[in-house]
N, C-alpha and C positions, 0 to 999 in steps of 0.2 A: 737080584737086580742091582745095578749100580748106576751111579750118575753117568749121564752121557758125556759129560765134560767136567772133569774134576775141578777145573779152575774157572768154570763158567761164572760170569758175574751174576749174582742173585742176592736179593736182600729184602728185608722188611725192617721196619722200626715201629715199636710200640712205646707209648708213654702214659704215665699216670701221675696225677697230683692229688694227694690226700691232705685235708686240713692238718696242720696250718699252712701248707704250701700253697693251696688254692686261695684265690682272692675272695671267693664266696664260700659259704658253708656247704660245700659239695665236693664230691670226688669227680675229677675230670680225666677222661680217658681219651686216647688218640692213637690212630694207627695209619701208616702208609702201607699199602699193599703193593709190593714190587714184584712184577710178574713178567713173562714173555711179552715183548713189545706190542704185538698185535692182538693179544688176548683181550676179549671183551668181558667186562665185569658188570653184572646186573644187580639190581636191588630188589629183593624178593620179600614179600610179607607172607608169613605162614600163620594162619589163625590157630588158636588153642584147639585141642581136640581130645576126644576120648577114643580108645581103641579096644578091640576085642582081645580078651586075655589069650595069650599064646600066639598072637599074630606075629608075622615077620615083617621086617622093614628093610627095603632095598636101599643101601647106601651107594657110593660111587661104584665099588667093585663087589662087595660082599653083602650078604644079608645078616642082620642082627635081630635079636628078640625085641619086639616093641614093648613099651610100657603102656599102662592103661590110660595115663593122662599126660599130655604134652602142653607146654606153655606157648603162647603166641610169641613169634620172633620176627625181627627184621634183619635180613642178611645181605651182606655185600659179598658176592661170590663169583668166581670164574664160571661162566654160563654153561660150561660143558659138564660140570660135576655136581654131586649132590650136596656136599658140605659147603663151607664158607670160609673166607679169609678173615672175616670180622663180622660182628653183629651184636645184637642186644635182645633181651627178652622183656616181657611185660612187667617183670619184677625189678627191672633196673640192673640186671646182670649184663655185663659187657665182656667180650673175650676177643683177643687177637692172637694169631699164631705166627711163629717164625720157623724157617728151616734151620736145622742144625745138624752137624756131623760130629761124631764123637769116636772114642775108641771102640765102642760097641758097634759092630758092623750093621749096615743097613740090611734088614732081612729080605730074602728073596721071596717072591710070590706076592699076591695081592691080598691085602688086609684092609684095615681102616686107614684112610688118609688122615693126617692131622686136621685137615679141614672138616672131615666127617666127625672127628672127635669134638671139634669146636661146636658144630651145630647140635650134635647129640646132647652136649652139656648144656647148651642154652635151652633146648626143649625140655630138659629134665631137671633143672636146678632152680631153686628159689634164691640162692645166695652164691657169692663167689666161692666161699669155702665148700659149699655143697658141689659146685661145679668141678673143683679140684678132685674130689672123691669120685665123681661120676667118670671123669676122664681116666683116673687111675684104675677104676674097676673095669672099664672097657678095654684099656690097654692089657690088663692081666688076662682078660678072657679072649680077646680077639687079636691083640697085637696091632702093629702099624706097619704099613708097607703098600707098595704100588706106585706107579708112575704119577708124578704130580704135574706133568706137562702134556699138552695135547700134541704130542709128536711121536713118531714110530719108535725112536730110540728112547728107552726108559730114562727118567730123571727122578731119583728117589732120595728121600731124606727123612730124618726124624724131626721132632718138633719141640719148641718151647712155647709157652703160653703166658700172656698177661691177662689176668681176670680181675674184674672190679665190680663192686656194687655200691650202694649208697653210703656204706660205712667203712669199707676196707678194700684192700686189693691184695692179690697174690701173684707170685711168679711160680710157674710150674715148668720144670725142665725135665726132658725125657731122654733116655738112651735105650732104644729098644722097648722092652716091657718095664724097664726100671725107671725110677723117677725120684726127684726131690722137689720140695715146695718151700717157699719162703713167704711169710705173711708180711705185708707192708702196712704198718699201723699209722704212719705219718710221714710227711715229706713227699719227695718226688722220686720216681724210678723210671728207668727205661730198659728195654731189651733190644738186642739186634741178633744177628745170626751167629751166636756163640753162647756157651754156657757162662752164667754170671753169678750163680749161687755158690758162695764159698762155704764157710763154716756155720753161717747163720741159717740153719735148716729148721723149719717149723714142723715138717712132716716128710716122711720118706718111705720108699718101698721097703718092706721088712727084710729083704735079702740084698739091699743095695751095698752095704759094707762088706758082707761076706763074699759077695760076687767079686767086688773089687779086690779083695784080699786073695781070693782064689786065682784071679787072673794075674796076680803079681803087680797090680797097679797101686796098691796101698799096703804098707807093712802091718797095719793094725795098731801102730803106735802113734801117739800124738793126736792132734785135732784132725778131723776128717773134713777136707776141703773138696766139695763135690766138683767144682769147675776144674780144679787142679788135677784131681784124680782121673776124671773122665774125658778131659779135653785131649785132642790129638797132639802128640808130641811134635810131629812135623805138620805145621799148619799150611793148608793150601792157600793160594792167592785169595780166594773168596773169603776165607776166614780172616786174613789180615785186613782186607777192606772192611769187614764187619767190625773189627776192633776200632778202626778209625772212626766209623760212624757212631759206634757206641760211645766213644770218648766225646765226640762232638755233641751227641745228644745229652750226655751228662752235663757238659758245659753250658749248653743252651738252657737246660732246666735250672742249673745252679744260678745262672744270671738273674733268674726271676723267682727263686725259691722262697724269698722272704714274704710269703703271703700275697703274691701278686700274679699268680698263674691263672689265666682266664681261658675261655674257649678261643678267643682271638689269639692269645699267645700260643696256644697249641696249634692253631691253624698256621701261624707264622712259622713255627718250628717245622711242621710238615711241608711247608713251601720252601724250606732252606735248601737251595741247590749247591751252594758252596761246600757244604758239609757232605753232600751226597745223600742226605736224608730224602730230599726230593730227587729221585733217581732218574737219570737218562743216560744209560751207559750200554752201548752196543745193542744187544738183542733184548735188554731188559729196561723197563721204566716203571715209574709209579703209575699203576693202572686204575687205582681208586683209593679214596681216603675217607676217614671217619673221625669225628670228634663227638664225644658224649659228655653231657653235664648231668650228674646224678645228685640231686639235692639231698642233704641229710634229712630235711623235713619231709616226711612221707606224704604230706598233703599237697606237695608241689610236684608237678610231673617231671619225669626225666626227659631230656631233649637230646635227640641224636641227630647230628648233622652228617649227611652222606653226599658224596659227589656223584657217584655212578659214572664218572668219566675220568680219563687219564690226566695226569699232570695237575696237581692241586694248585700250582702257581697260575694256572689258566683255567681253573674250574670254580664252580659255585658250590659251597657247602650249604645244603638245603635241609631244613629242620623236619624231623619226623617225631611224632608223639603218639604213643599208644592211647587211643581214646575211642569214644563212640563213633562208629561209622568208618573206622579205618579199613582200607581195602588196598588191593594191589594197584600200583600206578602202572598202567600198560606201557607207557612210553619208556620205561626202564626195564622192561621184560624182554629177553631175547626170544627169538623164534625157537620152536622145538622141532625135533626131527624123528622122534619115536624110535622104532626099531631100526631105522635107517641111519641113526646117528653113528658116526665113526667111533664113538666111545663104546657103543654096544656091539659092534661087529668085530668078531675075532678073525685075525689079529687086529688089535685096536689101532686107531689113528692112522689108517692107511690113506685117508683122504681128508680134505678140509671142507667145512661148510661155513656159510656166512652167518655169524652169530650176532651181528651188530643190531642193537635196538635203536629205536627212533631217536632218543636223546643222544646216544653215542654218535649216530650219523651226523646230526646237526652240530654237535660239539666238535667233531673232527674237522668239518669245514671251517668253523669259526676258529679253531685252534690253528689251522694252517694260515688263516688270515693274520692272526695275532703274532704268530711266529715270523711270518714274512715281514710284518710291520717292525718287529723287534730287530730283525736283521737289517732292514732298511735304515732304521734309526741309528743303529750301531755304525753302519757304513758312512752315514752322513756325519756323525760325530767325529769319526776317525779322519774324515776328509775336511773337517772344519767348516762344513756347510750348515746353513740355517735349517732348523727342524721343520719350519713351515714349508720347506721344499718337498717334503715327503708327500707322495701322492696316494698313500694308502691309509687314509684317515679312517676307513671302515674298521680296520683292526682295532684301533684305539677306542672307537665308539663301542664296539662289542665288549671290550675289556671294562670300560666304564659302566656299561649296563650290567655286566656280571657283578661288579663291585656293589652297585646300587642294590641289586637283588639280594646279595649276601648280607649287606647291612640291614636290610628289611628283616631278614630272618633273625639276626643277632639282636635287633631291637625287640622283636617279639619275645626272645628268650629273656632279655633284661626285664621286660614288664612282668613276665610270669614269675621270675625269681624275686623281684622286689614287691610283688603283690599289687602293683599298680593296675594289673588286669587280672580279674578273677578268671580262672580257666573255664571258657565256655565248653561244656562237655560235647556239644554238637559240632563244634568247630575244630577241635584239636585233631581228631582222627583224619580229617581231610587236608591238614596243613601241608604235608609233603606233596600230595597230589597237586595242590594249588601252585606250589613253587616249581614243580617239574613243568607244569603247563606254562608258567610264565617264562621259564628258561627256554622252552621250545619256541615260544613266540619270539624271543630275542634272536634266535638263530634262523627263524623262518625266512 
């Protein structure tokens, strides 16, 4: 299989701040998921479970062996597939993935998607380091491959991952079944759609260097630079765009790296449209976003903010905490189609179904109002007319209500981290549901 359009715009950006870069004693993780423009992303809670030894697990395209115990996870995922673009588990492990193209050809045939690998690692890992090894093991056994877009023409890629927990973070970059990993012990780091691990390799596939040497990509002399050796010599347009976003992300982190990176700062970076990090380009846009705060103090809960809606500059980051009583929020769950789903019928993706969930529908109507308002304001400013001439006040009111709701969630985070509010065990699990309901009321 090959990409349907070698230069098609496609992107994602992941960020992490590890003390002393973060303003609080916590690891802060963030990701924008940039996907086909009309794709719906849902937020799914999967409880912990135990499974029959030897049982099989159906992922997006293939089955794998199930493990006897899986952890509870919260996932932000394209609603047509099994895996996820980003998510977290009950132990404070967070993972985001990125598409990448290297000298290693994209394998033909269906295997595990990078998004499947992400979910499997969250369900099976207690730390970020353990998640690196889970993904590496699954790659070795099953490989990666299959279309990553809900369209008849296949769109395929390999993956890089940013993994974090309460104490550390890792970058894992793959090329087929090969991989290299880098531990991030302090400071800030970002990844985009390109290889970024150079000579600072903390762990690697045992045949990584011998394979590169056999292919004539590395002489075997001098330092081994993974990105230099495995990156494409002739970069397609999409990779050049990723370079620009990667540099912009580095600069935005460096501006705040002296111990001042907060959840709000990460949200601001994800909303940055000038850099392209908040994407709206042709057939692709930022379809969902996530920011997680992972306190080093194990007595304090990890807080995960998810949008479940497109365009973070016009969305609400809503807090989720693993706690007593946590359950699925139905308003952010897409409808299912069983055996009649176009992803299940061969050949795949020959038709389209409506996957919009309740919050997505309400947000899209509000988003249109806010975008119309923005256009109207811009036209008035260019014409030198007074702002109060604008007749679309409703869009501004919606945006103010979104801001108020997000500030409420951030204030709850602040109280939890500072100890001003002891975590009420009965209330934490229903926090995300409560915020989703409030946002739906805003759009009603």
